[in-house]
VOKOLMAR-779237 format. One record per residue: residue in one letter; x, y, z of N, C-alpha, C in turn. Coordinates in steps of 0.02 Angstrom, whole numbers, plus 50000, padded with zeros to 5 digits. Example, Ala and Ser with C-alpha at 12.3 -4.5 7.8 and 13.67 -1.06 7.14 Angstrom:
a506604971650390506154977550390506604983550390/s506424988850354506844994750357506455000250394/
This chain:
m533015105352275532505108052231532525104652163/e533115103752137533185100352072532955093152076/y533105090052134532895083052142532135082352142/n531805086852177531075086652179530765087852111/s531065092552075530815093952008530885087851964/l531445084251972531565078351932531055072951948/n530925072152015530425067152034529745068852005/s529565075352007528925077451978528895076051904/y529435077151870529475075851798529365068551782/n529695064151824529635056951812528925054451824/e528575057351874527895055251888527435057151829/d527555063051800527155065051743527265060551683/e527895058451676528065053951621527715047251628/d527625044951690527315038351701526565038451686/f526255044451691525525044851680525375044851604/n524945040251582524765039651511524025041151503/f523885046851472523185048951463522805044251417/w523125041951362522795037851312522755030551333/p522195027051316522145019851332522635015851290/s522785009851313523245005551276522925003451211/f523335000951165523094998751100522594993051108/a522734988451154522284982751165521604985151191/d521604989951238520974992551264520574996051209/l520934999751166520605003351112520274998451063/m520634993251045520354988250998519754984651029/l519794983151094519234979851127518614984251126/s518714990751137518154995451136517834995651066/i518254995851014518004996050946517604989750930/v517864983950951517514977650938516834977550973/l516824979851035516184980051072515674984551038/i515904990351013515454994950978515184991750915/l515624988350877515394985050815514894979550830/v515014975650883514554970350902513874973350920/l513884978950956513264982250975512874984650914/i513234987650866512924989950805512614984150766/m512984978750759512734972850723512124969950757/f512144969550823511574966850860510954971150850/t511044977750855510484982350845510204981750775/s510644981150724510414980450655510024974150644/i510264968650673509924962150666509234962450697/v509184965450756508534966050789508064970350747/y508334975850720507924980350680507674976950617/i508124973350582507934969850520507444964350535/s507564960550589507104955150607506414957850623/q506394963550658505754966550673505404968850610/g505794971450562505504973550498505204967750461/k505564962150459505304956250426504674953750460/l504674953950526504084951750563503484956150546/n503604962750543503064967350528502784966050458/l503224965250409502994963950341502624957350337/s502844952450375502494946050377501794946950405/q501724951050456501074952350485500624956050436/v500904960850399500524964450348500254959550295/t500704955250271500494950250222499924945850249/k499984943950312499464939850343498794943550343/k498804949950362498184953950362497904954750292/q498344955750243498124956550174497744950250151/m498024944450166497714938250144497064936850183/e497044938850246496434938050285495854942050253/v496004948150233495484952250201495224948850138/i495674946450096495474943250033495034937250046/h495254932750089494884926550101494224927850137/d494214932850181493584934350216493074937450170/i493294941650123492824944450074492524938850031/a492964934350010492714928649970492234924350011/a492384923450075491964919150117491264922150127/v491234928650143490574931750154490184932450089/s490534932150032490204932449968490014925649942/g490274920349974490124913549953490444911749886/v491024914749872491364913349808492074911049822/d492414908849770493094906549776493584912249763/v494194911149786494734915949772495324912149742/q495604914849690496184911849657496774916649662/c497344914049684497934918249693498534915349655/k498954919849632499574917849598500154918849646/r500614914049646501224914749686501754918449645/q502094923049679502614926749644503304925049671/l503414926049737504064924749766503984919949824/g504324914149820504284909249873503574907049886/d503364907649948502684905749967502224911749973/e502464917649954502064923649963501584924549904/y500964926349919500474927749867500544935049845/n500414936349781500474943149757499824945549725/e499544941849679498934943949644498374938749653/c497784941249671497214936949682496604939549645/v496154935049629495514936949598494964933749639/i494494937949663493914935349699493384933949646/e493304927649630492894925549573492164927549582/e491844928749527491134930549522490984937549549/q491444940349586491344947049611491694952249566/g492134949949524492484954449479492984958949514/i493274956549569493754960449607494444957349600/a494934961249578495624959149575496004962549631/v496454958849664496824961549721497564960549709/k497954965749722498684965149717498994967549782/n499434963249810499784964949872500484967349856/e500674973049885501344975849874501614978349941/l502014974249975502294975950039501754978550086/t501734985050100501234987750145500634990750108/l500594989750042500044992250002499634986449975/q498964987249978498514982349948498024986049902/r497994983849839497604987249788497014982949767/f496404985449777495794982049756495534985449692/t495444981649639495204984349576494514981549560/f494034986049551493344984149535493214985649462/s493034980649423492914981749352492304986249342/d492244989049283491754994449270491034992449282/n490854986149269490154984249274489954981749344/i490414982049391490274979649459489884984949499/l490114991149495489844996349539489355001149504/f489455002149439489075007449404488795004849337/y488255007849317488015006849249488395011649203/s488365010449139488735014449090488565021849096/d489085025949099489025033249100488665035849162/s488645031849215488295033949276488785033949335/y488665038249383489075038249443488665036249505/e488065033949495487665031449550487805023949558/i487985022049618488155014949631487535010649623/n487585005449582486995001149571486904996349630/e486364992549629486204988249686486734982849697/k486984980049643487514975049650488134978249680/g488284984349657488864987849683488804989249757/k488204991149780488104992449850488224986249892/l487994980449867488094974249902488834972449907/v489184973249851489894971749850490284976449896/l490154982949891490514987749933490364986850007/s489754984650023489594983350093490024977650121/k490084972350083490484966650105491224968450109/v491474971650058492174973550056492324978750111/g491904983850114492024989250162492004986850234/n491554982250250491514979650319492134975750338/e492444972250289493074968750303493634973850314/f493614979350278494104984750291494004987350362/k493384988650379493234991750444493454987350502/k493384980750494493584976050547494324976750563/r494714978750513495444979150521495694986350517/i495254991050531495414998050520496015000350562/k496124997150620496694999150662497364997450630/y497354992950580497964991150545498064995350481/i497574999250463497595002850400497735010250413/g498275012750384498455019750395498105024550349/e497945022150288497635026650239497235022650188/i496685025650166496275022750112496225027850056/q496425025849996496365030249937495865027049888/i495405030949864494925028649814495075032249749/q495215028449696495425031349633494935029549577/g494705034649540494265033549484494655033749418/h494495029049373494845028549308494325027749252/a494515029649192494075029149134494475027049073/d494105025249019494445024048955494445030548915/t494625030148851494675036248811494025038148775/d493505034048781492865035848751492555041348792/n492385046848760492115052548797491435051148826/t491315053548887490655053048917490165057548879/t489555055348874489055059348837488645063748883/i488745063048949488325066548997488715071349042/h489295069249063489635072649119490205077249098/g490255078849035490755083649012491425080448995/t491765077749045492415074649034492465068249073/n492915063849051493045057649087493355058949155/m493745064349160494035066149224493485067449275/k492965071049254492415072649299492015066349316/l491865062149267491495056049280491865051549329/a492515050649318492915046449363492935049449434/a492955056149437492955059449502492295058349538/l491745059049503491085057949533491005050849558/r491285046049521491245039049542491655037749605/s492255040449607492675039449666492365042749727/i492065048549718491735051949773491125047949797/a490765044849750490185040649768490405034849812/v490975031749796491235026149836491455028749904/f491795034449905492005037649968491395038650013/e490865041549986490275043050026489925036650049/f489935031450008489625025050028490005022050087/l490675021950083491075019150138490985023250201/r490895029750193490795034050251490095033150281/d489585033650238488895034050262488575027150275/n488745022250234488425015650239488835010550277/v489495011050271489935006250305490155009050373/g490225015650377490415018650441491155019750450/i491535020150395492245022050400492275029650405/d492515032150460492485039250476493115042850450/p493055047250400493645050750375493925055850424/v493545057350477493815061550530494355057750569/r494255051350578494725047150615495225043550570/q495015042050509495445038250463495615042650402/f496235042150378496415045450316496065041950258/m495585045250227495235042450169495125047950118/s495305046650056495265051750004494965048949941/a494715053449898494445051449833494765055849780/t494985052749726495315056549673495155053449604/s495335057149551495185054949483495815055249440/f495915050049400496445049949350496145050549280/g495485050649275495165050949210495405045249166/e495575046949103495815041849057496585041349056/y496925045149099497645046049093498065040849130/m497745036249166498115030849199497805024149180/p497875022149116497595015649095497935009849132/a497615004149132497874998449169498564996249147/c498734997649084499384995449058499945000249077/r499785006049104500295010949121500595009449189/k501265009449193501615008149255501955014549279/p502015015449344502365021349370503075021949341/g503245027849319503905028949291503955027649216/d503415024949186503425023749113503475030249074/s503825029949018503805035448971503155034948932/f502735040048937502055039548911501895045448867/d501475044248816501255049548771500575047748742/l500315051948698499645050848669499625044248630/k500155042648595500175036448557500105030348603/r500465030348659500405024848707499715024548738/l499425030348750498745030648779498245027348732/k498315028648667497865025548617497985018048613/e498615016048618498775008848616498455005148674/c498415008448732498125005348791497365005148789/n497075008248737496345008248728496155005948657/k496545001348631496474999448560495864995048547/n495594991748598495004987548587494554987748649/n493974984448643493484984748697493734981448761/e494134976248754494404972848813494874977448852/d495304981048816495744985748849495344991348883/k494844993848848494434999148877494064996748939/r493834990648938493494987848996493944987749057/k494584985949046495064985849102495194992949129/n495164997849084495325004649104494755007949142/r494135005749129493555008449166493515004749232/r493755007949285493815004349348493835009149407/i493685006449465493805009849529494335005849566/e494825009249594495335005949634495315008749705/i495325004249753495375006149823496045003749849/l496455008349872497125006849896497135007149973/l497365001750003497445001550076498185001850091/f498385006850130499075007450154499095005250226/y499424999550238499434996650305499955000050349/k499795000350413500275002850462500804997650474/n501354999750507501884995050525501644990750582/i501454984550567501144980150616501674976150654/s501664976550721502144972750761501824966450788/
């Protein structure tokens, strides 16, 4: 009986539940390699997507210029990537930011002074621009239309906030009714910043009434502040 118990004890001693040190290290290395490979694929895919977004952004700019029969001038910021463009004679400035594209229309392009009815030139411009948006609508996740004003009070519409809101809504309705961008299917919104987001103000800036006045110190500054901006938020394009 004692002999059998001893044999049983020795067999239990020979059994090792834990893997060897070499096996454990090999497992850890394999896991790390898998993590690194997954990260590289993910990052590469991200770069590819951003590259595709940039391509679509530049296609929009050049196609708008082409259908308008005008030139486009762009500034290089990083490497070979374009960042800021101006579609000449149309008064449209474009800024590309990763998956965001911002179109800025100067005050005299779409509206007459103190009016929120889109003028004939504005209708022509919005038709050309809007149709280029519509061609690529499957790549666009959201469209925001923002109305802006200077600090000179409107003489008709009560406040600049209201005037800027009426203008952004007019653009919204034009893109919906005349271009055919359906807000039921596409995220599209209209909003107003009034005079409180001048062109010189950057997100996160410390801002006050003094700075607001400085950003409207002359007619050129005020002209820049009277604007409509259309923001395109692109989807993650593969």
